[in-house]
C-alpha positions in Angstrom: 15.0 -31.1 -44.1 15.9 -32.1 -40.5 17.3 -29.4 -38.3 20.3 -31.0 -36.5 20.5 -28.7 -33.5 16.8 -28.8 -32.8 17.1 -29.9 -29.2 13.4 -30.4 -28.8 13.6 -33.4 -31.2 13.1 -36.7 -29.4 15.6 -39.3 -30.5 13.8 -41.9 -28.4 15.4 -43.9 -25.6 19.0 -45.0 -25.7 18.9 -48.7 -26.7 22.1 -50.6 -26.0 23.5 -52.5 -29.0 25.7 -55.6 -29.1 28.7 -53.6 -30.5 28.6 -50.7 -28.0 31.8 -52.0 -26.4 33.8 -51.5 -29.6 36.5 -49.0 -29.1 36.3 -46.2 -31.7 38.8 -43.8 -30.4 41.9 -45.7 -29.5 43.9 -42.7 -28.1 41.2 -41.8 -25.6 39.6 -45.3 -25.3 36.1 -44.1 -26.2 33.6 -46.8 -27.2 30.8 -46.7 -29.7 28.3 -46.9 -26.9 29.7 -43.8 -25.2 29.4 -41.8 -28.4 25.8 -43.1 -29.0 24.8 -42.3 -25.4 26.3 -38.7 -25.7 24.1 -38.1 -28.7 21.0 -39.3 -26.8 22.1 -37.1 -23.8 21.8 -34.0 -26.0 25.1 -33.6 -27.9 23.7 -33.0 -31.3 26.9 -32.1 -33.2 30.4 -33.5 -33.6 32.1 -30.6 -31.7 29.9 -31.2 -28.6 30.6 -34.9 -28.6 34.4 -34.3 -29.0 34.5 -31.8 -26.2 32.4 -34.0 -23.9 34.2 -37.3 -24.5 37.5 -36.1 -25.9 37.2 -38.5 -28.9 39.5 -37.3 -31.6 41.6 -35.2 -29.2 44.3 -37.8 -28.4 47.7 -38.4 -30.0 46.3 -38.9 -33.6 44.0 -35.8 -33.4 41.1 -37.7 -35.0 43.1 -39.0 -38.0 42.1 -42.5 -37.0 38.6 -42.2 -35.6 37.2 -38.9 -37.0 35.2 -40.4 -39.8 33.8 -43.2 -37.6 32.7 -40.8 -34.9 31.1 -38.6 -37.5 29.2 -41.5 -39.0 28.0 -42.7 -35.6 26.7 -39.2 -34.7 24.9 -39.0 -38.1 23.3 -42.4 -37.7 22.1 -41.7 -34.2 20.6 -38.4 -35.3 19.0 -40.0 -38.3 20.6 -37.4 -40.7 22.8 -37.7 -43.7 26.5 -37.6 -42.8 26.9 -34.6 -45.1 24.9 -32.5 -42.7 27.3 -33.2 -39.8 30.2 -30.7 -39.7 33.6 -32.2 -40.0 36.0 -31.8 -37.1 39.0 -29.5 -37.4 42.0 -31.6 -38.4 45.3 -30.9 -36.7 48.7 -32.5 -37.3 49.6 -35.4 -35.0 51.7 -34.1 -32.1 53.8 -35.8 -29.5 54.8 -34.5 -26.1 58.5 -33.4 -26.0 60.5 -33.1 -22.9 62.0 -29.6 -22.3 65.5 -31.2 -22.2 65.2 -31.7 -26.0 64.8 -28.0 -26.5 67.6 -27.2 -24.1 70.0 -29.4 -26.1 69.1 -27.5 -29.3 70.0 -24.2 -27.6 73.3 -25.6 -26.4 74.2 -26.7 -30.0 73.7 -23.3 -31.4 
């Protein structure tokens, strides 16, 4: 069994791929290459990649890109996807101006 957080593991050099420019996280505009490079730079779990790149932290909260990011991390680490912890899902949120809340108070 491969230990995922074994930071002494050598993943080999980062080798650019033809599809590295593909945008995986549309909310934060994170590409496949950026995710792959983060893993090669030492981010060995999904939570570290998310905190470093902010993928999955945009408007959709990872509802669109979460599985893709997880599969890319697993592939780069050479481990089954089941060994990569899932990200915490949150409901999609939108920023609301304070004037909307003020109107609700006036109506009461």
